[in-house]
N, C-alpha and C positions, 0 to 999 in steps of 0.2 A: 876671400873675393869680396867686393864692394856691393852694397846693396845699391840697387838703382833707383833713381828717383820714382819709379813706377811700384816699387816694392814696399812695402812697410815692416821693418823688422822688428823683434823685441828690443833692441838697443834704442830705438827710436823714442823722442819727446812727443808724444801725441795727445790731442784734445780731439774729443767726437767718438763717435760709435765706429767700430770697425767694419760695420755694413753700410755705413754712409756711402749714398752714390756718389759722391764727390770727395776726393782727397787732393788737399793742397798740400804741397809740400816747398817750404822755404828753406833756402841755403842761406844763412845769414852770419853777420859779423855784429856783434854787440858794439863796436866802435865805428860802424858804417853809419853816416848820417842819412843814407837813402832807407837802410835798413830801420832806422828810426822812425823816419816817416812812414814807413810801410805798417808799422805795428799798429796804429791807429785804424788803418784801412783793413786790416785782417780782423781786427776786433770787430769793427762794422759789419764785415762780411760773414763772421760767425754768429751775431747777432741775427743778421737778416736770414741766413739759410738755415740755422738751427740744427737738429739732428740729420739735416741732408748734406752736412759737411764735416770732415775728418780734416783737421789741421796739424801737419807735422813740422817740427822745427829740427834742422840738422845746421851745426857748426861748419862754417867756411871762414875761419879768420884769415884775413887778409893783413898778414904781420908785417909787411914792408910799409904800407901805408898808415897801418893801425896797430902801433907796437904794443897795445895793452889788449889787444882782442882775444889773445890766446889765453892769458891769466883770468880774462872775465870767462871765456869758456870754461876753464879750469873750475872756478868758482859756481858756475851754474850745475856742472856736474856734480860737485861736491853737495850742492843743495838737492839735487836729484836724488842721491843716496838717501836722504831725510825725508823724500816726499814734497820738496819744496822747488822743484825745476822752476814751474811757472811763477812763483814768487820772485825768485831770482833773474828770470827773464824781464820781467818787468821792472824791477829795481834797476837792472843794468842799463835797460833801454830808457828809462827815464833819468838815467844820471850818466848818459854819455860824456858828457863835458868831464867827468871825474872817474876815471877808471884805472887810475895807477894803482900801485899795490896798497898803499894806505887806504885809500878809497875803498877797494875791495875788501880790505880787513875789516873794515866798519860795515859793510853790507853783509859780511860773513855773521857778525855779531847779531846784524839785525834780523837776520835768516834763523839763528839759534844754533849757529854753526860753533863748534869749539875751536880754539886756536890750533889745534893740531890738524884737524880737518882742512881749516884755510890756508895752513901753511904748507900742507901737502898738497893742495890743489895748486898753489902757487909756485911749488916746486917741481910740477910736472905730472903728479900722478895721475891725472886724465888724459896726459898726451895722446896714448895710443888710442884711446876711446875717441877723441876728438879728430884725431888721424884718420879713423874709418869713415867718419862723416865726411872727410875733406875729400878722401879718395871716392867716395861713392858722388860726391859732387863732380870730381875731375871726370870719372869713369859716364857720367850723365852729361858732359858738356858744360858744366858750370865753369865761366871764367869771371864772374864778377858777383858781387852782392847788392840787393837781393837777387836770386834766382828762384823763380817760381814755377813749379809744375802742377799741372793740373790733371788729374788722372793718367800721370807718367809724361805729359806732353807738355813740353816748355812752353809757358806763357810769356810770349813777347810783347803784349798788346798792353794797354795802358793799365797802370797800377792804382788808380784813384778808386773810390768806392765804387762808383757806378761801372766803371769799366771792369773792372775786378768781378765785381757781382755779376754783371751780364756774362762773362765768360764762365762762371761757375753755373749760373744758371743752365747756360746752354750746355754744358756738361753734364749735367743732372737730367737734363731732358733727352738726351744723346742715348742716354742709360736707360730709357723708358720709365 
């Protein structure tokens, strides 16, 4: 069964405290330019919210318009196995213009991943794990990236720093 946007599971990639009053879940695609724009906004709201925000990233690779997204997600999962998911997340978004397998192999080396780990990632080792995130997104009503949920409620408002921060503050205040 898919983990819904309102739930956070052991398989999730999480920044922040489990008891934070606000949880922001993003369904993202490393090749999506809109997701790339959102990275800086999320960094900003994390700084502004501090311990009041828990951020969760889930894979939602849209493989038809983004042919490199699935392999990029696989590399991020390989990095996760050695505790470097967030470094991979940053590298992949910072280099959205270069996500072919050759570039991903280079990023894998930069992350300290062995050649076998990178080749396994590119070969689909993490496909089932990525599919769990994707199914969670489908079950939660995701149909595009990035899709954000604040405390389990889809955020269809502004995704700029001011708009997202205001929505997060409102969610924190409503939790008392």
